[in-house]
C-alpha positions in Angstrom: 43.6 -4.3 9.2 44.7 -3.2 12.7 47.4 -0.9 11.2 44.7 0.7 9.0 42.6 1.8 12.1 45.6 2.5 14.4 45.6 6.3 13.7 42.0 6.4 14.9 42.6 4.6 18.2 43.6 7.9 20.0 40.4 9.5 18.8 38.4 6.5 20.2 40.2 6.6 23.5 40.0 10.3 24.0 36.4 10.3 22.8 35.7 7.5 25.4 37.1 9.8 28.2 34.8 12.6 27.0 31.8 10.2 26.9 32.6 8.9 30.4 33.1 12.4 31.8 30.1 14.0 30.1 28.0 10.9 30.5 28.5 11.0 34.3 27.8 14.7 34.3 24.6 14.2 32.3 23.5 11.3 34.6 23.9 13.7 37.6 22.1 16.6 35.8 19.3 14.4 34.5 18.8 12.9 37.9 18.7 16.4 39.5 16.2 17.7 36.8 13.9 14.7 37.4 13.9 14.4 41.1 14.6 17.9 42.5 12.1 20.7 42.4 12.8 23.2 39.7 13.7 25.7 42.4 16.4 23.4 43.9 17.6 22.3 40.4 17.9 25.9 39.3 20.0 26.7 42.4 22.2 23.6 41.8 22.9 24.8 38.2 23.6 28.4 39.4 26.3 27.3 41.8 27.8 24.8 39.2 28.2 27.6 36.7 29.5 30.1 39.3 32.3 27.6 40.2 33.2 26.9 36.6 33.3 30.7 35.8 35.4 31.4 38.9 37.8 28.6 38.0 38.5 30.2 34.6 39.4 33.5 36.3 41.6 31.8 39.0 43.4 29.7 36.4 44.4 33.1 34.9 44.4 31.8 31.3 47.3 29.5 32.0 45.6 26.3 30.7 45.2 27.8 27.2 48.6 29.4 27.3 50.4 26.2 28.5 48.5 24.1 25.9 49.8 26.2 23.0 53.2 27.4 24.4 54.9 24.4 26.0 57.0 22.3 23.6 60.2 20.9 25.3 59.9 18.4 28.2 61.3 20.8 30.7 59.0 23.6 29.7 56.0 21.3 30.2 57.1 20.1 33.6 58.4 23.4 35.1 55.9 25.8 33.7 53.0 23.6 34.7 54.4 23.3 38.2 54.8 27.1 38.4 51.2 27.4 37.1 49.9 25.2 40.0 51.8 27.2 42.5 50.6 30.5 41.0 47.0 29.5 41.2 47.3 28.3 44.8 49.0 31.6 45.7 46.4 33.6 43.9 43.6 31.8 45.7 45.1 32.8 49.1 45.4 36.4 48.0 41.8 36.8 46.8 40.3 34.7 49.7 39.5 37.9 51.8 37.4 39.2 49.0 35.3 36.0 49.1 34.9 36.4 52.8 33.7 40.0 52.5 31.1 38.9 49.9 30.1 36.0 52.1 31.1 33.5 49.4 34.0 32.0 51.2 32.6 28.5 50.8 33.3 28.8 47.0 37.1 29.2 47.4 37.9 25.5 47.6 35.6 24.4 44.8 37.0 27.1 42.5 40.6 26.1 43.4 39.9 22.4 42.8 38.4 23.1 39.4 41.2 25.5 38.3 43.9 23.0 39.1 42.5 19.5 38.7 39.3 19.4 36.8 38.3 19.8 33.2 40.1 22.7 31.5 42.4 23.1 34.6 46.2 23.0 34.7 46.8 19.4 35.5 44.6 18.1 32.6 46.6 20.3 30.2 49.9 18.9 31.7 48.7 15.4 31.0 47.7 16.0 27.4 50.9 17.9 26.5 53.4 15.8 28.5 51.9 12.3 28.4 49.7 12.4 25.3 46.0 11.9 24.7 45.8 8.3 26.1 47.1 9.1 29.6 45.2 12.4 29.5 42.1 10.4 28.8 42.7 8.0 31.7 43.2 11.0 34.0 40.0 12.5 32.8 38.1 9.3 33.3 39.4 8.8 36.9 38.7 12.4 38.0 35.3 12.4 36.4 34.3 9.2 38.2 35.4 10.4 41.5 33.8 13.8 41.1 30.4 12.9 39.6 29.8 9.8 41.6 30.5 11.9 44.6 28.0 14.5 43.5 25.4 11.9 42.8 25.8 10.4 46.2 25.4 13.9 47.8 22.3 14.5 45.7 20.7 11.3 46.9 21.8 11.3 50.5 22.3 14.9 51.6 19.7 17.2 53.1 20.9 20.1 50.8 21.3 18.5 47.4 21.3 21.9 45.7 24.8 22.4 47.1 26.2 19.1 45.8 28.6 20.8 43.4 30.1 22.7 46.3 30.5 19.9 48.9 32.2 17.4 46.6 35.3 19.6 46.2 36.0 19.6 49.9 36.2 15.8 49.8 38.5 15.7 46.8 40.9 18.6 47.4 43.1 16.7 49.9 43.4 13.8 47.5 44.4 16.2 44.8 47.2 17.8 46.8 48.7 14.4 47.5 48.5 13.5 43.8 50.3 16.7 42.8 53.1 16.1 45.2 53.6 12.5 43.9 53.2 13.6 40.3 56.0 16.3 40.3 58.2 14.5 42.8 59.1 11.9 40.1 60.8 14.6 38.1 63.3 15.5 40.8 62.7 19.2 40.4 65.9 21.2 40.1 65.7 24.6 41.9 68.1 26.2 39.5 66.1 25.1 36.5 62.9 26.1 38.3 64.3 29.6 38.9 65.2 29.9 35.2 61.7 29.0 34.2 60.3 31.3 36.8 61.7 34.3 34.9 60.1 33.0 31.8 56.8 32.3 33.7 56.6 35.9 34.9 56.9 37.1 31.3 54.2 34.7 30.2 52.0 36.0 33.0 52.2 39.5 31.7 51.4 38.3 28.2 48.6 36.2 29.6 46.8 39.2 31.1 44.9 39.7 27.8 44.4 35.9 27.6 42.9 35.6 31.1 40.4 38.5 30.5 39.7 37.0 27.1 39.0 33.5 28.4 36.9 34.9 31.3 34.9 36.9 28.8 34.5 33.9 26.6 33.2 31.7 29.4 31.2 34.6 30.8 29.6 34.8 27.4 28.4 31.2 27.8 27.0 31.9 31.2 25.6 35.4 30.6 22.1 33.9 30.1 22.1 32.4 33.6 23.5 35.5 35.3 20.9 37.7 33.6 18.1 35.4 34.7 19.4 35.4 38.2 19.3 39.2 38.3 16.1 40.2 36.5 13.8 37.2 36.5 10.9 37.2 38.9 11.3 33.4 39.3 15.1 33.0 38.7 15.6 29.5 39.9 12.7 28.1 37.8 13.9 30.0 34.7 17.4 28.8 35.3 16.2 25.3 35.6 14.3 25.4 32.3 17.1 27.2 30.5 19.8 24.9 31.9 18.0 21.8 31.1 17.8 22.9 27.4 21.4 24.2 27.4 22.9 21.1 28.9 21.5 18.9 26.1 22.3 21.4 23.4 25.9 21.5 24.7 26.3 17.9 23.7 27.0 19.2 20.2 30.1 21.0 21.5 31.7 17.7 22.5 32.5 16.5 19.0 34.6 19.4 17.6 36.2 19.9 21.0 37.4 16.3 21.1 38.7 16.4 17.5 40.6 19.7 18.1 42.1 18.6 21.5 43.3 15.3 20.2 45.0 16.8 17.2 46.2 20.0 18.9 49.9 19.2 18.1 49.1 18.8 14.4 46.9 21.9 14.4 49.9 23.9 15.8 51.6 23.3 12.5 48.8 25.2 10.8 48.7 22.8 7.9 45.7 20.9 6.2 43.2 22.7 8.4 40.4 23.0 5.9 39.9 19.2 5.5 39.6 18.9 9.3 37.1 21.8 9.4 35.0 20.2 6.7 35.0 16.8 8.5 34.0 18.5 11.8 31.1 20.4 10.0 29.6 17.2 8.5 29.9 15.3 11.8 28.3 18.2 13.7 25.3 18.3 11.4 24.7 14.6 11.8 25.1 14.8 15.5 22.7 17.7 15.7 19.9 15.6 14.2 20.5 12.8 16.7 20.4 15.3 19.6 17.1 16.8 18.4 15.5 13.3 18.2 16.9 12.5 21.7 15.5 15.7 23.1 12.0 15.0 21.7 12.1 11.6 23.3 13.0 13.1 26.7 10.3 15.7 26.9 7.6 13.3 25.7 8.5 10.6 28.3 10.2 11.2 31.6 10.6 15.0 31.4 7.1 16.2 30.6 7.6 19.2 32.9 10.0 20.6 30.2 7.6 19.9 27.3 7.1 23.7 26.9 10.8 24.2 26.1 10.9 22.8 22.6 11.0 26.1 20.8 13.7 27.3 23.2 15.8 24.2 22.5 15.6 24.6 18.7 16.7 28.2 18.9 19.7 27.3 21.2 20.6 24.4 18.8 21.0 27.0 16.0 23.3 29.0 18.3 25.3 25.9 19.1 25.9 25.2 15.4 27.7 28.5 15.1 29.6 27.9 18.3 30.8 24.5 17.2 32.2 25.9 13.9 34.1 28.5 15.9 36.1 26.1 18.1 38.8 25.3 15.5 39.1 29.0 14.5 39.5 30.0 18.1 42.3 27.4 18.6 44.1 28.7 15.5 43.8 32.3 16.8 45.5 31.2 20.1 48.2 29.2 18.3 49.0 32.3 16.3 49.3 34.1 19.7 46.8 36.8 18.6 45.7 37.2 22.3 44.9 40.9 22.0 42.6 40.3 19.0 41.0 37.4 20.8 40.4 39.6 23.8 38.8 42.4 21.7 36.5 39.9 19.9 35.4 38.2 23.2 34.8 41.4 25.0 32.8 42.9 22.1 30.7 39.8 21.7 30.1 39.6 25.5 28.9 43.2 25.6 26.7 42.7 22.6 25.2 39.5 24.1 24.5 41.2 27.5 22.7 44.1 25.8 20.7 41.9 23.4 19.8 39.3 26.1 18.5 42.0 28.5 16.5 43.7 25.8 15.1 40.6 24.2 14.3 38.9 27.5 11.9 41.8 28.3 10.1 41.1 25.0 10.3 37.3 24.5 11.4 36.0 27.9 13.7 32.9 27.6 13.3 32.7 23.8 14.6 36.2 23.6 17.8 35.3 25.5 18.3 32.3 23.2 17.9 34.5 20.1 20.5 36.9 21.5 22.9 33.9 21.6 22.2 33.0 18.0 23.0 36.5 16.8 26.2 37.0 18.8 27.6 33.5 18.2 27.0 33.8 14.5 28.7 37.2 14.3 31.6 35.8 16.4 32.0 32.9 14.0 32.3 35.1 10.9 34.7 37.4 12.7 37.0 34.5 13.8 36.8 33.0 10.3 38.0 36.4 8.8 40.9 36.9 11.2 42.2 33.3 11.1 42.6 33.6 7.3 40.9 30.3 7.1 40.7 30.1 3.4 44.5 30.4 3.2 45.3 27.7 5.8 
């Protein structure tokens, strides 16, 4: 009986890490939405997304590149080490720009996220070098440290809206010590490091399209917030309403993301992809129904201040259905190393989303921005499906 379910243990363990990580994040965000004013909650969400977006740019596309490229043991160790050193160096180089813009306080938070946190370099190193179980353990530990810290700041600090900034200053020192211990165990050979440095430079050149593509992809997800910050008469309140809805709708992404990450090595073989896609689609539909029921319970009980956002939520859920179906296709595109094509798709969809969001916001306010997401994410799904030759895989 145990042997029968053994292949599913890794899914369960990795899913547990996702649940812990996202669960703690949602506890923090639900607390903030309930106890902070909408103005403070909107500012909290704005800085959170700025940090996440900046981390994608600073990471320079390396997490995605290293996830799909590294195969041998040495390549995983040395290329990831070089990736960490590159990100650290890049942060020093661009620091003066942050000072000029008076955003110097974001350098450390962005650096911490780019190296240590979700979708950073170290999490990728763990999943490729140690497997999903140890990667899950790493994710659980970092999530507990991060989100418990954020929650304490929200409760105790006089500026709770800056909680996602302050916590990184507490953790960055611990992270540096951890990296030294982590790579010291491999007794890094300078000759081998130099050899991989030459390869790393070539990868950086090839990753230029990937970094812009990844940045555009993430920017696409945050375009709504940025537009609200720029053109809304009450930006923080609008961001609070939109973020509350978006955070809950984003729960739908967790399912396909978990399944794809756990089986990334099998997906690299590009075999038996269709059965996996069908399974993901069926599970997503079921999960969507559960999330809708959950949202209705929230706005009818503790979060009555967000009762007017039901229509907005349903529109965004439609957009998320398209997005969830795109995750597997996007992974296949990167595995096939079609970075330039991925860049063109992401830039085109980002531009379309900005234009539609701006135009529709002036007509239908928040609902207009959500409709823009439905249109662009659906178009993006069909484009990805076409270019991944899904029916032939």
